[in-house]
C-alpha positions as CSV (number, residue, x, y, z in Angstrom):
1,X,74.6,142.2,131.6
2,X,75.3,139.1,129.5
3,X,73.3,136.0,130.5
4,X,75.8,133.2,129.9
5,X,73.7,130.4,131.5
6,X,72.9,128.7,128.1
7,X,76.4,129.4,126.7
8,X,78.5,127.3,129.0
9,X,78.6,123.8,130.3
10,X,80.0,122.8,133.7
11,X,83.6,121.4,133.8
12,X,85.7,119.9,136.5
13,X,86.6,122.8,138.9
14,X,90.1,124.0,138.4
15,X,92.0,125.2,141.5
16,X,92.9,128.8,140.9
17,X,95.1,129.2,144.0
18,X,95.4,132.8,145.1
19,X,93.0,134.0,142.4
20,X,90.2,132.2,144.3
21,X,90.5,135.0,146.9
22,X,89.0,137.5,144.4
23,X,85.7,135.6,144.4
24,X,83.1,136.1,147.1
25,X,83.6,133.4,149.7
26,X,86.2,131.9,147.3
27,X,83.2,130.4,145.4
28,X,83.4,130.0,141.7
29,X,82.6,127.4,139.0
30,X,84.7,126.3,136.0
31,X,82.9,126.1,132.6
32,X,83.6,125.4,129.0
33,X,81.9,127.8,126.5
34,X,79.5,126.0,124.2
35,X,78.4,129.3,122.5
36,X,80.2,132.5,121.9
37,X,79.8,134.9,124.8
38,X,80.2,138.7,125.3
39,X,82.2,139.9,128.3
40,X,83.7,143.2,129.3
41,X,87.1,144.1,130.7
42,X,87.9,147.4,132.5
43,X,91.6,148.4,132.0
44,X,94.0,151.3,132.0
45,X,97.8,151.6,132.0
46,X,100.0,154.6,132.8
47,X,103.6,155.6,132.7
48,X,105.4,158.0,135.2
49,X,107.3,159.5,132.3
50,X,105.6,159.5,128.9
51,X,108.8,160.4,127.2
52,X,110.8,157.4,128.5
53,X,110.4,154.8,125.8
54,X,112.1,152.2,128.0
55,X,109.7,152.5,131.0
56,X,107.2,149.7,131.1
57,X,103.6,150.9,131.7
58,X,101.9,150.0,135.0
59,X,98.3,149.1,135.7
60,X,95.8,146.8,134.0
61,X,96.6,145.6,130.5
62,X,93.9,145.2,127.8
63,X,94.0,141.4,127.8
64,X,94.3,140.7,131.5
65,X,92.5,137.7,133.1
66,X,89.6,139.5,134.8
67,X,86.4,140.2,133.0
68,X,82.7,140.6,133.8
69,X,79.4,139.9,132.2
70,X,78.4,143.5,133.0
71,X,79.6,146.6,131.3
72,X,80.7,149.5,133.6
73,X,78.2,152.3,134.0
74,X,80.9,154.8,135.1
75,X,84.4,154.9,136.6
76,X,82.9,154.9,140.1
77,X,80.5,152.0,139.2
78,X,83.5,150.0,137.9
79,X,85.6,150.7,141.1
80,X,82.8,149.7,143.5
81,X,81.1,146.7,141.7
82,X,84.4,145.2,140.5
83,X,86.1,146.1,143.8
84,X,89.1,147.7,142.0
85,X,91.6,148.7,144.8
86,X,93.7,151.7,143.7
87,X,96.8,149.8,144.9
88,X,96.4,147.6,141.8
89,X,96.9,150.7,139.6
90,X,94.0,150.0,137.2
91,X,93.2,153.4,135.8
92,X,89.6,152.2,134.8
93,X,89.7,154.5,131.8
94,X,88.7,152.0,129.1
95,X,86.5,149.0,128.6
96,X,87.0,146.2,126.0
97,X,84.1,144.3,124.7
98,X,85.3,140.7,124.3
99,X,83.8,137.9,122.2
100,X,84.9,134.6,123.9
101,X,84.8,131.8,121.4
102,X,83.4,128.3,121.8
103,X,85.6,125.8,123.6
104,X,87.3,128.1,126.1
105,X,87.6,127.4,129.8
106,X,86.4,130.2,132.1
107,X,85.8,130.5,135.8
108,X,82.7,132.4,137.0
109,X,81.6,133.7,140.4
110,X,80.9,137.0,142.2
111,X,83.5,139.6,142.9
112,X,84.7,139.6,146.5
113,X,84.6,142.9,148.4
114,X,87.9,144.7,148.8
115,X,88.9,146.8,151.8
116,X,91.1,149.8,151.0
117,X,93.9,151.1,153.2
118,X,91.5,153.8,154.4
119,X,89.1,151.2,155.6
120,X,86.6,151.9,152.9
121,X,85.0,148.7,151.6
122,X,84.3,148.3,147.9
123,X,81.3,145.9,147.8
124,X,82.1,144.0,144.6
125,X,79.3,141.5,143.8
126,X,79.4,142.0,140.0
127,X,79.8,138.8,138.0
128,X,83.5,138.0,137.7
129,X,85.0,135.8,134.9
130,X,88.6,134.7,134.8
131,X,89.7,134.2,131.2
132,X,92.5,132.1,130.0
133,X,96.0,133.6,130.6
134,X,97.2,135.7,127.6
135,X,93.9,135.3,125.7
136,X,94.3,136.8,122.2
137,X,93.5,140.5,121.6
138,X,91.7,139.3,118.4
139,X,88.8,138.4,120.8
140,X,88.2,142.2,121.3
141,X,85.3,143.4,119.2
142,X,85.3,147.0,120.5
143,X,86.7,149.5,123.0
144,X,85.2,152.5,124.7
145,X,86.3,155.2,127.1
146,X,84.7,155.0,130.5
147,X,83.6,158.3,131.9
148,X,82.7,159.7,135.4
149,X,79.1,160.3,134.2
150,X,76.6,157.6,134.7
151,X,75.4,156.0,131.5
152,X,72.0,156.9,130.2
153,X,71.9,154.2,127.5
154,X,73.7,151.0,126.5
155,X,77.3,152.0,125.6
156,X,78.7,152.1,122.1
157,X,82.1,150.6,121.3
158,X,84.6,151.6,118.6
159,X,86.3,148.9,116.6
160,X,89.9,148.3,117.6
161,X,91.0,150.0,114.3
162,X,88.8,153.0,114.9
163,X,90.0,153.3,118.5
164,X,93.7,153.0,117.5
165,X,93.1,155.8,114.9
166,X,91.5,158.0,117.5
167,X,94.4,157.5,119.9
168,X,96.9,158.3,117.2
169,X,95.1,161.5,116.3
170,X,95.0,162.5,120.0
171,X,98.7,161.7,120.5
172,X,99.5,163.9,117.5
173,X,97.5,166.7,119.0
174,X,99.3,166.4,122.3
175,X,102.7,166.7,120.6
176,X,101.9,170.1,119.0
């Protein structure tokens, strides 16, 4: 978990509208970063037809607004602690390590629980950070695959270039 307490300064609270519902009790604070901070974003997109070049992917894109100060320990951990409802179509396959620069406005609180169609409650309660809309991908310092197995040590992240190279090799293998 990243301790951001000495990396931010309080700012005038910005009304996030419907996004406030994603925070526990709609409680969050707005801050400006005064030091660089490390955050983590769980994401994953999918296509119904991988051969359809015109089909737009569904799910959670790499530079979406939601992040956390905590890295995911497994896919299940991410689902429960980030309260990721399957209806949102986030595949939870990857995690980006993000370096947020000085001078950025962020909103911080705890993730609100989510109740699934089945009645199951995902508890949430991880630190949630709302990043600026369309933040630049250049903030990403690394990417890793999230697995079903619980982590036994701090995760290692590939650089974006290494990760893109790996994906290219895998896609070539899949075409054979």
